[in-house]
N, C-alpha and C positions, 0 to 999 in steps of 0.2 A: 503494500500500500504506500501511498504518498505521504501519509501522516508520519512525522518524525518519531513519534512515540511507538510506532509499530502496531502490532496486533493487540487486541484486548486479552484479558485473562482467559477468555473463551476461544481465542484464536481467530476472532473476527477482525477483519481489516477495515480501515477507513470508516469508522463509526462517526467521526467528527472531522471537520476541517475542509471539506470540499465546498459546500455551499450552506447558507442558512436554510433550514428546513421550514417550509410553510406548514402551518397548522390551520385547523378550521376554527380556532378560538379567536373571538373578537378581543381586541385590546381593551383591557379594563385595569384600573389601578388595584393593587393589593389592598386589603383592609389596613387602615392606618397609614397609607401612603402619604408622603409629603414630598413635594418636588425637590429635586436636587438643587445645588447651587445655581445651575444653569436653567432657571425656570423657563426661559424662552425655548429651550430644547425639549423639556419633558412635559410641561403643563399644556401647551396647545394641542398636543396629540390626544389628550384625554377628552377634549371637547367633542370629538367625533364618536365617543363611546356609545351614546344613545342610538346612533345610526349604524353602528358597526363598520364605520368607515375604514378602520385599520384592522389588520389581522396580525396575530402573533407569529413571529419567526423564532425558531429555537436553535441553539447550538452555536453556530459560528461558521465562518467561511475561511478560505485560504488567506484572506486579507486581514484576519482578526489576530490580535496579539494572543499568544499561546496561554497567557495567564487567565484569560476569560473564556477560553474555548472549552465549554462543557455543556452537557445536555440541558442543564437547568438555566442557562443564560437566555434571557428573552430580549428580543428586538421586535420591531414592528415596521409595517409598510402598508401601502395600498395594495389590495389583492390584484388589481389590474395592471400594476406597474411591472414592466419588464426590466430586469437588471441581471448583471452577470454574477452577483453574489448570492442569489437565492435559487432554490429548486425544491424538488420533492424527493422523498425516500419511498420507494416501492418495496413492499415486503409481503410475504405470504407464508403460510404454515407449511412445514415440510413433513 
């Protein structure tokens, strides 16, 4: 795999690091959320919560610092936006 850390403990390659993974979850603030120092960056995006304007992206892409590259890391974007940093993960039962 392309991820420098290699395979997971289960031998699975490339679980993170290629693209942000789209989810079907609308962006909503966590309970008790308060905007970070850069309110202009975080606060306006929650204005579209009622309309579901933004969707959650999880994980990270090849362009993300390795310190934040993890499945629990959340990002967001418009679901109709095309960009090189996001994609989908397809999986099935074996």
